[in-house]
Biopython code that builds the backbone (N, CA, C, O; Angstrom):
import numpy as np
from Bio.PDB.StructureBuilder import StructureBuilder

atoms = [
    (1, "MET", "N", (294.657, 32.417, 30.338)),
    (1, "MET", "CA", (295.512, 31.532, 29.550)),
    (1, "MET", "C", (295.855, 32.184, 28.209)),
    (1, "MET", "O", (296.914, 31.920, 27.640)),
    (2, "LYS", "N", (294.971, 33.022, 27.714)),
    (2, "LYS", "CA", (295.213, 33.648, 26.426)),
    (2, "LYS", "C", (296.461, 34.528, 26.459)),
    (2, "LYS", "O", (297.226, 34.567, 25.495)),
    (3, "ARG", "N", (296.663, 35.242, 27.585)),
    (3, "ARG", "CA", (297.838, 36.111, 27.693)),
    (3, "ARG", "C", (299.124, 35.309, 27.667)),
    (3, "ARG", "O", (300.148, 35.783, 27.176)),
    (4, "VAL", "N", (299.075, 34.111, 28.188)),
    (4, "VAL", "CA", (300.271, 33.278, 28.223)),
    (4, "VAL", "C", (300.690, 32.887, 26.815)),
    (4, "VAL", "O", (301.883, 32.822, 26.517)),
    (5, "LEU", "N", (299.722, 32.628, 25.953)),
    (5, "LEU", "CA", (300.028, 32.102, 24.623)),
    (5, "LEU", "C", (300.248, 33.181, 23.569)),
    (5, "LEU", "O", (300.864, 32.908, 22.539)),
    (6, "SER", "N", (299.766, 34.386, 23.798)),
    (6, "SER", "CA", (299.895, 35.415, 22.767)),
    (6, "SER", "C", (300.709, 36.595, 23.280)),
    (6, "SER", "O", (300.240, 37.381, 24.104)),
    (7, "ILE", "N", (301.905, 36.703, 22.791)),
    (7, "ILE", "CA", (302.788, 37.814, 23.139)),
    (7, "ILE", "C", (302.972, 38.663, 21.892)),
    (7, "ILE", "O", (303.523, 38.192, 20.897)),
    (8, "PRO", "N", (302.514, 39.916, 21.938)),
    (8, "PRO", "CA", (302.633, 40.755, 20.739)),
    (8, "PRO", "C", (304.099, 41.020, 20.396)),
    (8, "PRO", "O", (304.925, 41.258, 21.277)),
    (9, "ALA", "N", (304.400, 40.974, 19.116)),
    (9, "ALA", "CA", (305.780, 41.165, 18.659)),
    (9, "ALA", "C", (306.004, 42.560, 18.090)),
    (9, "ALA", "O", (307.056, 42.825, 17.510)),
    (10, "ASN", "N", (305.036, 43.454, 18.245)),
    (10, "ASN", "CA", (305.171, 44.782, 17.639)),
    (10, "ASN", "C", (305.744, 45.821, 18.596)),
    (10, "ASN", "O", (305.795, 47.002, 18.249)),
    (11, "GLY", "N", (306.180, 45.417, 19.795)),
    (11, "GLY", "CA", (306.760, 46.351, 20.762)),
    (11, "GLY", "C", (308.270, 46.328, 20.697)),
    (11, "GLY", "O", (308.870, 45.692, 19.831)),
    (12, "SER", "N", (308.862, 47.034, 21.629)),
    (12, "SER", "CA", (310.318, 47.044, 21.683)),
    (12, "SER", "C", (310.813, 45.722, 22.270)),
    (12, "SER", "O", (310.037, 44.926, 22.798)),
    (13, "TYR", "N", (312.116, 45.513, 22.164)),
    (13, "TYR", "CA", (312.716, 44.270, 22.672)),
    (13, "TYR", "C", (312.476, 44.120, 24.165)),
    (13, "TYR", "O", (312.140, 43.032, 24.635)),
    (14, "SER", "N", (312.649, 45.215, 24.922)),
    (14, "SER", "CA", (312.478, 45.133, 26.382)),
    (14, "SER", "C", (311.028, 44.841, 26.754)),
    (14, "SER", "O", (310.773, 44.095, 27.700)),
    (15, "GLU", "N", (310.075, 45.421, 26.022)),
    (15, "GLU", "CA", (308.656, 45.145, 26.277)),
    (15, "GLU", "C", (308.343, 43.675, 26.006)),
    (15, "GLU", "O", (307.657, 43.017, 26.789)),
    (16, "THR", "N", (308.856, 43.175, 24.890)),
    (16, "THR", "CA", (308.623, 41.773, 24.529)),
    (16, "THR", "C", (309.245, 40.850, 25.570)),
    (16, "THR", "O", (308.634, 39.861, 25.975)),
    (17, "LEU", "N", (310.455, 41.173, 25.999)),
    (17, "LEU", "CA", (311.126, 40.366, 27.016)),
    (17, "LEU", "C", (310.342, 40.380, 28.325)),
    (17, "LEU", "O", (310.190, 39.344, 28.973)),
    (18, "LYS", "N", (309.851, 41.539, 28.707)),
    (18, "LYS", "CA", (309.068, 41.650, 29.940)),
    (18, "LYS", "C", (307.778, 40.828, 29.834)),
    (18, "LYS", "O", (307.396, 40.142, 30.782)),
    (19, "LEU", "N", (307.120, 40.901, 28.690)),
    (19, "LEU", "CA", (305.888, 40.123, 28.492)),
    (19, "LEU", "C", (306.175, 38.618, 28.494)),
    (19, "LEU", "O", (305.380, 37.831, 29.007)),
    (20, "GLN", "N", (307.308, 38.229, 27.920)),
    (20, "GLN", "CA", (307.682, 36.816, 27.927)),
    (20, "GLN", "C", (307.942, 36.324, 29.347)),
    (20, "GLN", "O", (307.539, 35.219, 29.710)),
    (21, "GLN", "N", (308.612, 37.142, 30.144)),
    (21, "GLN", "CA", (308.875, 36.769, 31.535)),
    (21, "GLN", "C", (307.580, 36.670, 32.326)),
    (21, "GLN", "O", (307.426, 35.776, 33.159)),
    (22, "GLN", "N", (306.656, 37.575, 32.074)),
    (22, "GLN", "CA", (305.359, 37.545, 32.748)),
    (22, "GLN", "C", (304.579, 36.298, 32.327)),
    (22, "GLN", "O", (303.953, 35.641, 33.159)),
    (23, "ALA", "N", (304.620, 35.980, 31.036)),
    (23, "ALA", "CA", (303.922, 34.791, 30.542)),
    (23, "ALA", "C", (304.518, 33.531, 31.162)),
    (23, "ALA", "O", (303.781, 32.613, 31.521)),
    (24, "LEU", "N", (305.829, 33.477, 31.290)),
    (24, "LEU", "CA", (306.488, 32.329, 31.909)),
    (24, "LEU", "C", (306.062, 32.180, 33.361)),
    (24, "LEU", "O", (305.767, 31.074, 33.815)),
    (25, "LYS", "N", (306.030, 33.286, 34.089)),
    (25, "LYS", "CA", (305.635, 33.258, 35.500)),
    (25, "LYS", "C", (304.185, 32.790, 35.635)),
    (25, "LYS", "O", (303.871, 31.984, 36.511)),
    (26, "GLU", "N", (303.311, 33.288, 34.777)),
    (26, "GLU", "CA", (301.910, 32.872, 34.817)),
    (26, "GLU", "C", (301.774, 31.391, 34.482)),
    (26, "GLU", "O", (300.952, 30.694, 35.078)),
    (27, "SER", "N", (302.561, 30.913, 33.550)),
    (27, "SER", "CA", (302.545, 29.495, 33.204)),
    (27, "SER", "C", (302.995, 28.649, 34.393)),
    (27, "SER", "O", (302.390, 27.620, 34.695)),
    (28, "GLU", "N", (304.060, 29.088, 35.065)),
    (28, "GLU", "CA", (304.539, 28.367, 36.247)),
    (28, "GLU", "C", (303.460, 28.316, 37.318)),
    (28, "GLU", "O", (303.251, 27.281, 37.950)),
    (29, "ASN", "N", (302.774, 29.441, 37.521)),
    (29, "ASN", "CA", (301.711, 29.481, 38.525)),
    (29, "ASN", "C", (300.563, 28.539, 38.167)),
    (29, "ASN", "O", (300.014, 27.870, 39.042)),
    (30, "LEU", "N", (300.202, 28.485, 36.891)),
    (30, "LEU", "CA", (299.145, 27.563, 36.458)),
    (30, "LEU", "C", (299.550, 26.111, 36.708)),
    (30, "LEU", "O", (298.750, 25.310, 37.190)),
    (31, "ILE", "N", (300.783, 25.785, 36.381)),
    (31, "ILE", "CA", (301.272, 24.412, 36.567)),
    (31, "ILE", "C", (301.289, 24.056, 38.055)),
    (31, "ILE", "O", (300.850, 22.972, 38.439)),
    (32, "LEU", "N", (301.792, 24.959, 38.886)),
    (32, "LEU", "CA", (301.826, 24.699, 40.327)),
    (32, "LEU", "C", (300.427, 24.519, 40.897)),
    (32, "LEU", "O", (300.201, 23.658, 41.747)),
    (33, "HIS", "N", (299.496, 25.327, 40.430)),
    (33, "HIS", "CA", (298.110, 25.211, 40.896)),
    (33, "HIS", "C", (297.524, 23.847, 40.527)),
    (33, "HIS", "O", (296.867, 23.210, 41.350)),
    (34, "GLU", "N", (297.759, 23.407, 39.307)),
    (34, "GLU", "CA", (297.254, 22.098, 38.881)),
    (34, "GLU", "C", (297.912, 20.962, 39.666)),
    (34, "GLU", "O", (297.247, 19.994, 40.035)),
    (35, "LEU", "N", (299.212, 21.082, 39.920)),
    (35, "LEU", "CA", (299.904, 20.061, 40.717)),
    (35, "LEU", "C", (299.355, 20.003, 42.138)),
    (35, "LEU", "O", (299.192, 18.920, 42.700)),
    (36, "GLU", "N", (299.070, 21.164, 42.717)),
    (36, "GLU", "CA", (298.497, 21.198, 44.062)),
    (36, "GLU", "C", (297.146, 20.486, 44.096)),
    (36, "GLU", "O", (296.855, 19.732, 45.024)),
    (37, "LYS", "N", (296.323, 20.734, 43.071)),
    (37, "LYS", "CA", (295.015, 20.074, 43.028)),
    (37, "LYS", "C", (295.167, 18.563, 42.926)),
    (37, "LYS", "O", (294.460, 17.822, 43.609)),
    (38, "LYS", "N", (296.088, 18.097, 42.075)),
    (38, "LYS", "CA", (296.310, 16.655, 41.913)),
    (38, "LYS", "C", (296.835, 16.040, 43.202)),
    (38, "LYS", "O", (296.397, 14.959, 43.597)),
    (39, "TYR", "N", (297.768, 16.718, 43.859)),
    (39, "TYR", "CA", (298.342, 16.220, 45.108)),
    (39, "TYR", "C", (297.257, 16.113, 46.176)),
    (39, "TYR", "O", (297.159, 15.102, 46.871)),
    (40, "ASP", "N", (296.441, 17.166, 46.304)),
    (40, "ASP", "CA", (295.374, 17.156, 47.305)),
    (40, "ASP", "C", (294.392, 16.017, 47.053)),
    (40, "ASP", "O", (293.964, 15.349, 47.994)),
    (41, "LYS", "N", (294.034, 15.792, 45.798)),
    (41, "LYS", "CA", (293.106, 14.707, 45.476)),
    (41, "LYS", "C", (293.733, 13.357, 45.793)),
    (41, "LYS", "O", (293.067, 12.480, 46.343)),
    (42, "GLY", "N", (294.994, 13.183, 45.455)),
    (42, "GLY", "CA", (295.682, 11.930, 45.749)),
    (42, "GLY", "C", (295.776, 11.685, 47.242)),
    (42, "GLY", "O", (295.611, 10.552, 47.696)),
    (43, "TYR", "N", (296.037, 12.724, 48.004)),
    (43, "TYR", "CA", (296.123, 12.594, 49.459)),
    (43, "TYR", "C", (294.767, 12.211, 50.043)),
    (43, "TYR", "O", (294.684, 11.346, 50.914)),
    (44, "GLN", "N", (293.713, 12.852, 49.565)),
    (44, "GLN", "CA", (292.363, 12.537, 50.042)),
    (44, "GLN", "C", (291.990, 11.100, 49.702)),
    (44, "GLN", "O", (291.417, 10.397, 50.534)),
    (45, "ASP", "N", (292.309, 10.656, 48.489)),
    (45, "ASP", "CA", (292.015, 9.277, 48.090)),
    (45, "ASP", "C", (292.776, 8.281, 48.947)),
    (45, "ASP", "O", (292.223, 7.257, 49.349)),
    (46, "ALA", "N", (294.034, 8.569, 49.229)),
    (46, "ALA", "CA", (294.854, 7.674, 50.048)),
    (46, "ALA", "C", (294.318, 7.605, 51.476)),
    (46, "ALA", "O", (294.266, 6.528, 52.069)),
    (47, "THR", "N", (293.923, 8.742, 52.022)),
    (47, "THR", "CA", (293.369, 8.780, 53.374)),
    (47, "THR", "C", (292.066, 7.988, 53.440)),
    (47, "THR", "O", (291.833, 7.241, 54.391)),
    (48, "LYS", "N", (291.237, 8.152, 52.446)),
    (48, "LYS", "CA", (289.961, 7.426, 52.395)),
    (48, "LYS", "C", (290.220, 5.921, 52.314)),
    (48, "LYS", "O", (289.563, 5.148, 53.012)),
    (49, "PHE", "N", (291.159, 5.498, 51.482)),
    (49, "PHE", "CA", (291.494, 4.086, 51.338)),
    (49, "PHE", "C", (292.011, 3.519, 52.666)),
    (49, "PHE", "O", (291.618, 2.427, 53.074)),
    (50, "TYR", "N", (292.884, 4.260, 53.328)),
    (50, "TYR", "CA", (293.444, 3.825, 54.613)),
    (50, "TYR", "C", (292.329, 3.643, 55.647)),
    (50, "TYR", "O", (292.305, 2.650, 56.373)),
    (51, "ASP", "N", (291.406, 4.611, 55.708)),
    (51, "ASP", "CA", (290.293, 4.516, 56.645)),
    (51, "ASP", "C", (289.404, 3.311, 56.348)),
    (51, "ASP", "O", (288.956, 2.627, 57.268)),
    (52, "GLU", "N", (289.151, 3.050, 55.071)),
    (52, "GLU", "CA", (288.343, 1.880, 54.688)),
    (52, "GLU", "C", (289.033, 0.584, 55.084)),
    (52, "GLU", "O", (288.374, -0.357, 55.528)),
    (53, "MET", "N", (290.347, 0.522, 54.932)),
    (53, "MET", "CA", (291.091, -0.680, 55.308)),
    (53, "MET", "C", (291.046, -0.890, 56.827)),
    (53, "MET", "O", (290.934, -2.025, 57.291)),
    (54, "LYS", "N", (291.134, 0.190, 57.596)),
    (54, "LYS", "CA", (291.034, 0.074, 59.055)),
    (54, "LYS", "C", (289.669, -0.487, 59.460)),
    (54, "LYS", "O", (289.583, -1.346, 60.337)),
    (55, "VAL", "N", (288.608, -0.002, 58.820)),
    (55, "VAL", "CA", (287.253, -0.469, 59.123)),
    (55, "VAL", "C", (287.121, -1.943, 58.769)),
    (55, "VAL", "O", (286.557, -2.713, 59.546)),
    (56, "ARG", "N", (287.631, -2.346, 57.615)),
    (56, "ARG", "CA", (287.566, -3.770, 57.214)),
    (56, "ARG", "C", (288.327, -4.657, 58.188)),
    (56, "ARG", "O", (287.865, -5.744, 58.536)),
    (57, "LYS", "N", (289.484, -4.197, 58.623)),
    (57, "LYS", "CA", (290.278, -4.967, 59.565)),
    (57, "LYS", "C", (289.526, -5.127, 60.891)),
    (57, "LYS", "O", (289.518, -6.212, 61.472)),
    (58, "GLN", "N", (288.901, -4.057, 61.365)),
    (58, "GLN", "CA", (288.122, -4.107, 62.597)),
    (58, "GLN", "C", (286.934, -5.056, 62.456)),
    (58, "GLN", "O", (286.596, -5.786, 63.388)),
    (59, "GLN", "N", (286.306, -5.038, 61.283)),
    (59, "GLN", "CA", (285.159, -5.917, 61.057)),
    (59, "GLN", "C", (285.590, -7.371, 61.043)),
    (59, "GLN", "O", (284.860, -8.232, 61.533)),
    (60, "LYS", "N", (286.768, -7.664, 60.490)),
    (60, "LYS", "CA", (287.283, -9.033, 60.482)),
    (60, "LYS", "C", (287.558, -9.527, 61.896)),
    (60, "LYS", "O", (287.294, -10.682, 62.228)),
    (61, "GLU", "N", (288.099, -8.624, 62.731)),
    (61, "GLU", "CA", (288.458, -8.999, 64.094)),
    (61, "GLU", "C", (287.224, -9.239, 64.953)),
    (61, "GLU", "O", (287.281, -9.992, 65.925)),
    (62, "ASN", "N", (286.126, -8.613, 64.608)),
    (62, "ASN", "CA", (284.890, -8.789, 65.411)),
    (62, "ASN", "C", (284.081, -9.894, 64.856)),
    (62, "ASN", "O", (283.012, -10.200, 65.383)),
]
sb = StructureBuilder()
sb.init_structure("model")
sb.init_model(0)
sb.init_chain("A")
sb.init_seg("    ")
for serial, (resi, resn, name, xyz) in enumerate(atoms, 1):
    if name == "N":
        sb.init_residue(resn, " ", resi, " ")
    sb.init_atom(name, np.array(xyz, "f"), 0.0, 1.0, " ", f" {name:<3s}", serial, name[0])
structure = sb.get_structure()
């Protein structure tokens, strides 16, 4: 994360631009990774809730 936030300004314009593009790409990857984790957790929670509701419904019927 440190590389994403600190881009040295003492290089040439092309070096700085390249580092900025790399930092942007790394930031995008971090965001996508966090979104994937949140989505997976939400899916697991929803599946668990659905299974619990099925069990409750079966228990009511019996």
